[in-house]
N, C-alpha and C positions, 0 to 999 in steps of 0.2 A: 717805289714810293712806299713808305711805311706809315701806318696809322696806329697811333697809340691810344687805346680807349681811355676816356677820362673817367673820373670817379663817378660811380652811380650807374655806369653802363654794364649791362649783363655780361657775365663772363662767357668766353668762347666755349663751345662744346668740343670736348676732346674725344677722339676715337682711338682705339687700339689698332695695331697693325693688321689684325684680321677683320676689321670693319665693325667691331662692336663698340657701343658707347661706353667709355670708361666710367666705372663706378655705378652704372645703371643696374637696377635689380633684374634678376632673370624673369623671363616671361614664361608662364606655365600654361599649356594648352591641353584641355581634356577633350577626348573624342565624344563623350556623352555626359549626362548629368552624373556628378560624382558624390551623390549623397548615400549610395548603397554601401553595404558592409565591405565588399571587395575593394571598392574605390577608396574607402577610408584606410584600408591596409596599404594600398598603393601610395596614398598620400603621405604615409609615414616612411615609405621605403624608397621612393624614386630618386631622392637626392643623395642616397648613400653612395660612398665612393668605392664600394666593393660589391661583387656579385652576391655574396652572402647577405649583405645588408639590403640590397635591392629585392632579393627574393624572400626576405624574412617574413615568416607566417603567411606568405602568399599562396603557396601550394595548398595548405590546409584550409585557407579561406575559400578557395575555389571549390574544393570538395565538400566543405561544410554547407555550401549553397544548396546541395542536393537534399538536405534535410527539409527544405521548404518548397523547392521547385526543381523541375527537370528541364526547364526551358533553356534555349541557347543564350549565350552572353558574350559580350566583348567590351573591352575598355582599353584605352591607352592614354598615357600622359607624356607630354613632350616638354622639354625645357630649351628655351632659346634666349638670346639677348637682343636688345634694341639695336636695329641696324644690321642684324646678322641672321642668316637663315638657321632654322632649327637643326637642319641636317649637318651643318658645319660647326654648330656651337660646341658640341662635345664629341670629339672623334674617339669614341671608346670601342673596344672590340665587342663583337656580337656574342651574346650568350642565349642559348635556347634549351628549353626542356619541354618534351612532348610526352604526355601520358595518354596511352590508348587502352581503354578497358572494354572488353567484349562481354556482354551478358550471355547467360545460357540460352536466352530466347533469341539471340542473334542481333541485338541492338549494339551498335558501336558508339562509344563516347570518346571524343578527342578533346584533350585539354592541352593548351600551349601557353607557355610563359616565355617572353622575349625581352631582352634588354640590349641596349647599345645605341651609340650615336645620339644620346640625349633622350631616348624614348624607352618607356617601360610599358609593355602591352600584354594583355591576356585574352584568351578566347576559350569558350566552351561550346562544343557542337555535338549534338546527338543525332544519330541516323534514324531514330524512331522515338516513339513515346515510351517512357520508362514507368514501370509500376512502382508503387510505394516501397515494395521490398527491394527492388533494384536500386532505387534512390538511396535507401538506407544503407545498402551494401557499399555503394560508392562513397557515401559520407563516412563509412567505417574505415576507409583507407586514408582519411585525411591526415591523421598523425603519422602514419607510416610514410606517406608521400612527403610530408614536410621534413621528417627525419632524414629521408634519403637525400633531399635537396640540401639540407643543412650540412650533411657530411661531405657531399661532392663539391660544394661551393667554397669550402675552406681550403687553405693552402698550407701544407699539402693535403690532398683529399683523404677522406675516410669513407668507409662503407657501412651503411645501416639500412639494409634492404628487408629486414625481417618483417616489418609492418606491411609491406606490399605483398607478402606471401600469405598473410593471414586473412583469408576470405573464404566464404562458403562456396564451394565449387558447384553446388546446385543452383546458385544464383548468378555467379560470375564465372566465365569460362577461361578468361585469360587477362593478364595484366602485362603491359609492355611500356617501358620507359626509355626514350632516347634522350641523350644529353650531350651538350657541347658547351662547356663553361669556360670562359676566358679568364686568364689571370694576368700577372705581369709577364715580363719577358721570359721568366723561368717556368712559371706554372700555368696550368690549364689542363682540363681533363675532358675527354669525350668517350662515348661508348653507348652501350645498350644493356638493358636488363629485361628479361621476359620470364613469365611463369604461366603455365597452363596446367591442365589436368594430367599431362604425361611427361613434362620436362620443365627444368629451370635452367637459365643460363645468364652469364654475365660476360661482357667483353668490355675492356677498359684500356685506354691509352692515355698516358700523360708524359711529362718530360722524362720520367725515370724508366719507362718501358711500356710493354704491352702484355696483357693477360687475357686468356679466354678459358671459361669453365662452362661445362654443360653436365647436368645431372639428370639421369633418367628416373622419373618417379612413377613409371607405369607398372613396374614389376613389384607390387606390394607383397607378393608371397615371399620375397627374398629379404624383406626388412626384418631386422632383429629388434630386440627390446630397446627401450630408451638407454639403458645402461650399456648394452652392447654397442649401440651406435655411437654413444659418447666416447667409449673406449677406442673404437675404430678411428673416430675423428682425431682424438688425441694422439694416436699412433701415427697417423698421417701427418699431423702438424709437426711432430718430432722429426719425421722423415724429411719434411720440407726444410726445416731448420738445418738438418745435417747436410742436405744438398747445397743450401745457400752458403754454409760455412765452407764446405769443400770447394765450391766454385767461386768463392769471394763475391757473391751477389749483393745487390742492394738490399740491406736489411729492412728498411722502411717499406719498400715496394713489396718485398716478400711478406711483410706483415699484412699488407692490403690483400694479397693473394690468399693468405691464411684466413682472413676474415671472410672473404667471399666463399671459400670452400666450406667453412663452418656453417655459414648462414644458409647456403644452398642445400646442405645435407641435414639441416635441422627442421623439426616440426613438419615432417612430410605427411603425417597421417598415421592411420592404424594398419598394421600388417594384416594381410589376408592369405589364407592357405588354400585358396580355391584352385590355384594352378598346380601346386605341389602338395597335396594333402598328406603325403607320407613324411614330409620334412618336419621332423619333431625337434624339440629343443636341443638334444645332443648333437643332431646333424646341423642344425642352424648355427650352433656355436662354432662350428668349423669354418663358417663363412664370415665375412666382415659385418654383415647386417646392414650394409649400405646399398643404395641403388647404384647401378653402373654409372660411370662418369668418364669424361675426358677433360684434362686440364693442362694448360701450358702457360709458361711465363718466360719472358725474355727481357733483359735489361737493355736500355738504349745504348749503354756502353760508352767508352771514351778511349782515347789513345794516349799512352804514356811513352814518349819516345817513338820507337818503331813498333811497340807492342799494343795491339788492340785488346782492351779489356772487354770481354764478352761473357754473357751468362744466358744459357738457354736450358730450360727444364720442362720435360713433359711427363705426365703421369696419368694412368688410366686403370679402369677396372671394367672387365666385360664378363658376363655370366650367361651361359647357355644351358638349356634344359632339353633333354631328349628322353621322353618317357619317364622312367624312374631313375634318371641319371642327371647329375648337375656337375658343371665344370665352371670354376671361377678363376679368372686369370687377372693378376695385377702386374703392371709393367711400369717401368720408369726409365728415363734416359736423360742424362746430364751431360752437357757439353759446355765447357767454359775455358777461358784463358785470362790470365792476369799476370801482373808483374809484382814480384816480391823483392823489396830492397834489402840487400844483405849488409851493405855498408855504404859509405859515401862514394865508393868507386866500384862497387859490385852489386849486381842484381841477378835475379833468376826469373826468366820468362817461363811460365807454367801453362801447359795445355792439358785439360782433363777431359776424358771421354769415358762415360760410365753407363753401362746397361745393366738392368736388374729385372728379374721376373719371378713370379711365384704363382703356382697353380694348385688349386685344391680340386680333387675329383671325388665325387660321391656316387654310389650306385646301390639301388635296393632291388630285392627280388622277393616277391610275395610278402611284402611288408617288413622284410629283414634287411638290415644294412650288410651288404656283402663286400663292399669296397670303399675305402676312405684313404686317400693319400695326399701328401703335400710334397711338391717338387719345387726347389728353389735353385736359381742360378744367378751368377753375377759375373760380368766381364768388365774390367777396368783397365784403362791405359793412361799413364801419366808421363808426360814429356817435360823434362827439366833442361832448359838451355841457360847455362850460367855464363854471365859476361863480367869481365873485369877491365876497367878502363875502356869500355866500348868494344872489347874483343872477345869473341866466343872462346871460352876455355873448356867447356864441357857441354855435351849434348847427349842426354841419356833418356831413353824411353823405357818405362817400367810397366810391364804387363802384369795383370793379376786376374785369376779366374777362380770361381768357386761354384760347386754344384752339390746338392744334397737332396736326398729323398727320405721321407718319413712315412711309416705305416701308421696312419691315424686310427685305423680300425683296431689294431692291436692295442694302441694306447687307450682307446675308448673302452675296450673290453676289460683292460686291467684296472680302469678306474671305477668300473661298475661293481 
């Protein structure tokens, strides 16, 4: 039996296949009163269709709150449709940012931002009462926190962590940020950043690969001048570019690695000679002027035919002191494979394995430099497997070795 409504009868309600009323405006639900400053920022952000839009100005707003109060806070806003549960209204990937700040007095402050499945939420929790000085120090991180969020939430991500490292260590003892930001099917980034009075570190993974960096900031006696440090950083950045070119790595991801290295090694503080009072400017100039570090980067890689394109690079610096002697060792290791197309019917599968090291040794006796040397070595192996019409026609491994020693003491004496 079919009934046809006559004129003047109210139209039938139409529902979409997922149970929502067609054409109905979304339903917005707030967890608490939304008249405060943070809620106003969330009200501008929560309908954005990207993580960068949902987190816009939100990190800075959370820390700006410490200018007036140190109390705990939470808020969330959810969006649903008529006839449909909020949880199923918007099936979007989950994104989380957690910032944990420890004060020198021992109070821990946790800040969390979450988005996903139609909900945007924030929380602030403190383990104890904050002083006015501590609240001002937390508020001072607002711009740096927001810049870090803005960089990580774009696609592809960028790094801007400098603002999170500019705090008074007599007030704040550590800053740690964990992040997992969703993107589309190609993009998304996760990782961790931490800084305290003895070390800084970054670990990051996205679709292009994984990187890990850690810088020791506890040996201030080894730090050089600003100019020396800048020159050392520039030298390392050039070394990274050379390795990336040699191993056919991902240029954009290497750029992210270079940014992380530069930021972790910059603005570390003032050098102290308490540990090595004999280390004067001429001796200091023989070292890099940087704190010790370990760093690694590896591309996610892909496969071209039967050849796996891979790129893995590690670099480090370690310095040891023994009385009036200092030894500083720099090391690097590159391992990569890639396919180089020679013509429409020929290609070359290349495998590179490269080790390099450099050691500076200094020794003093009764305030006089008696030994200064530089030892360098490099071992490289390159395998070229050439194919024509899919058949191997040449398979050659080329080894290369280099070692050299320089008497820096004689060089220094000749320059005086």
